[in-house]
N, C-alpha and C positions, 0 to 999 in steps of 0.2 A: 377132433376125431368126431369118427357118422355116430349115428347115437344107437349103429350096436358096436362099440367097446367103450369105453369105459367114460370118458366124460366127450362135452360137446365142445373145448374150451379148454387149455389149458398151455402152462411153458412151466420149463425146465431148466436148469441153468448150473453149470457147475463151473468153478473156482481152482486149477491146481495153486500150492504154493511151498515152502522151505518147512519140509517139518524139522523138528526140535525135539532130540531127548525127554527132556523138561522143562519144559515152555514154550511160549508162544511158536504163532511161526512168522516167517517175514518173505517176504520177494510176492505179495501172489503175483500169481500170471493170467498170461488170457482169460477175459468170458467164456463161455463156451456155452448159446443156449439154441433155445429150439423150442419158438411157438412165438405169441408175441410177447418181448418183452416190454412190454410197452403198458399193453391191458391191464386196467387196475381193478383188480382181489379181493373179497375178505384175507383179511388172516387170522381170523378165530383167534387161538390161545399162541398163534406166534406170536403174538401181540406181548406174551411178557416177556421174549429175552429184549428187548426190544424199551420195555417199563424197567428190566433188573435193572440191564444198559442203563436207563437216566438217573435209577437208584445207586448203583458205581460208581457213575462220577458223582453226585451228591456227599455219597463217601468218598470219596477225593478233596474231593474239595472242603470237609470238613461239616458241611450242610447236613448228614444223619451219619449215624455212626452208626457201624457194623451189628453189635453187642452192645446198643442202646436200650431202653425199655420201647414195646409196638405192640400194640396191637395187643389183644386177652392177659390178663397175670402171668407171668411167668415171661412171655414169649419176647422174641427183638426182635430188629431189621433183620436180620440172620434167616430166624427159624420161620419167617412170616414169605422171602425168599425160596430157600426149602421146601417151600409145606410141609413142616415140623409143625407148626403153629397153633394147630391145635387147634383153627377156626373147618366147621365141613364149608364143601363149594362153593356155598351160594350164602350170602350174608341173616347173621343167626349167631345165639351161642356156642365157643369149641365144642366138641365135641369128646373129646381127650383132652387131659391136658402138653403140655408143648413136651415136645423132646422123646413122645412115648410113643408117636405112629406119624406116619406117612401117609398125609391126606390130601389128595390136590387138590387146591383152596384157589376159585378166582378172587374172594373173598380177600382171602390175604391181598391180595397184589390192589383189591380199592383205601386195602389202610395202607397200605405204601404209599401207594398216590396224595393220598390224605396227608403222609406224615409231609409229602413232599412239598406240599402242595403250603402246609402253615410253618413249618423255615427256610423255606426258600422264601415263602411273603412272593407267589407270583402262582397260577392256576397250573394242576400238575400239565396239565395239556399244552401249553405256554412251555418248561417248562423240558418235560418233551424235545420241542421242539429247537430250542436256544440249544439243550446241549445233551443233544441227540441228535432228530434228524438234518438242522442243517450243516454239524461239520464235517456229518455223514456225505451228504447234498443226496436227502432222499428227499425229493420235489413235490414228486406226486405221488407217498403218502402223508395222509392227515386218519384222523381218530375220528372215527364217523357215532353219531349223539352225543349223549349228554347222563353225568350219573351215572349209578349204580355200568360194573360189567366194561366200561368202557378203555382199563388203564390192565384190564388183563385180558377185554380179547376186540378190540373196536380199531383196529389199527388196515387201514385197505388203502392200500397199491400196488405198483405194478414189480413185476418179476425184478426190476434190474435196481430196484433200492430195494427189496428183501437179500440178492445176493449183497450191494453196501453192505449191509447190515449183517451179511453171515461171513467177512470181510473183515469187519470188525471184532466182528469174536475171536477169528479163527489170527488176526495179525491186528492185533486192534493198537489205537493209540490214542483213545480217549482217555486209557485209564491205565495202570500203570503193568508190569509183567508179573511183578506181588499178586495183584487183585483179580491177575486176570487169572494165572493158578486155581485163588480162593478156592476163586466163583466155576472153577471147571474143575473142579477135581470133588468129591464126595465129603457131602456135611452130611455132619450126624449119624453116620458110620453105621448099620445093622439094623436102621428104622426098616421096618417091612411096613406094605402098603400095595396100593392099588390103584394102577397105569392105563385111565380111561381107554374103552376100545379093549384094549384085552388083557387082562385082567390083572392075579394075586402076583405078588412077584415078594420075595424072602432072599437078600434085604432087595429095597427097592428103594436107588439109588440114584440121587440127584442132589445137583450141584448147586448155584442163585440166580435161582433165575431158569434154569439151562436143566436139561434130565440127562445124565450120566446113564451110557449103556452101562457101562459093568457083565455081567453074570442074565440079564437080563433074554428072555427066551419062550416065545417065542419074541420078535420083537420089530417094531417097523423100523429100523435100519439094516443092513446086511447080515451073515451068516460072518461075511467075513472083516465087518467093518469093528474096529479095534474096539477092546472095553471101553479105552480110553474118548470116545466118541460120543459128544454131547449135543442135541440140541430141543427141538420140540416138534410139534408137530397142533395140528390142528383142525378144528370137525365142519371147517368148509372146502377142503380139501389140499391145503396148505402142511409145505415140511420146511425145516430149516437143521441138514445137519451137518457138524467140524468131525475129519477129523484128523487126531492131531498126530499120528502118528506114521497117517498112509499118504498126509500131506493136501488133500484136497477134503472140498465143501460142497455140499447139493441142495439146492433146494428146487421146493416147484408149488405152483399158485395150481388152483383147475378151480371149474363152476360145480362139480358134484360133492355134495358133502360128505366129508369120510365114511371109509364102509367095507365092505370086506375086498372093492375090488381094490383100494390104497393098500389094506392090509398082504393082499398079496401081488402089489405091483411092484410100490417101494420096496422090499429086501430084496424081489430081483432084479430091478436097475441100483441099486444101491452094489448089489455083486458085479453085475454087470461091468457099472462104470467102474470101481476098484481091478480091478479084471484089467481091464480097459489100461488107468491109469500104470498098473505096478509096473505091464509091460513097456509103458514111453520110458519112463522113468528106467528101467533096468538096460536100454539100449543104449 
């Protein structure tokens, strides 16, 4: 788009899939995109669903346990993935006891990355590459930089790769249906918290590494997205959502940071896409 519009460069894509009432989808359909699907953008916090998927792969391999101790005293891998460990946004001591409040935490994902590195005997970036990026053919996606923040917000890559990650979250191949159900259902129900960029919610629902839409309003997904919709957005202007009830996933990348433009544009886009998708399904 021109400078008179919201962004100078963006890419958005959708993938339909066969919805299932109580489990993951099946048979992903053809990808439809607008914009340069091969251009690399920063994913910012949309890195977290990729890191979470690596953790879930490690759980299925027996490298980690969801309920093993991790992070501050009393916290577990599950707490860290669900932003319920009590750790604050950035590295430092916990700001609340585990399981009492939903505190969005980049630091929690760095703890998870460190735990994987110790248990797997390899750097987290290598584990992520071998366990997630390579199997999903996400060859254009890399972790940028080193040190703090990488596991929480360090990925950069093209839309085609983000859609591959979305397909995995919609129609899993690396994790079991049972693990998928747990990851996409609300963990520690009833916790209140703040969704960065939008404000406080009670409850503020999260799964394992992905936000669950639930009853939140306003929200960055559409008003017509199902409560079961899950995903993530990033401050770089990135987003990924999966609506398992409708059988549709959508992802977008942009060169303009999250702001009023995206808080307005993303829900409107989601609603328009869902209307069109449901129209096609009903024909």
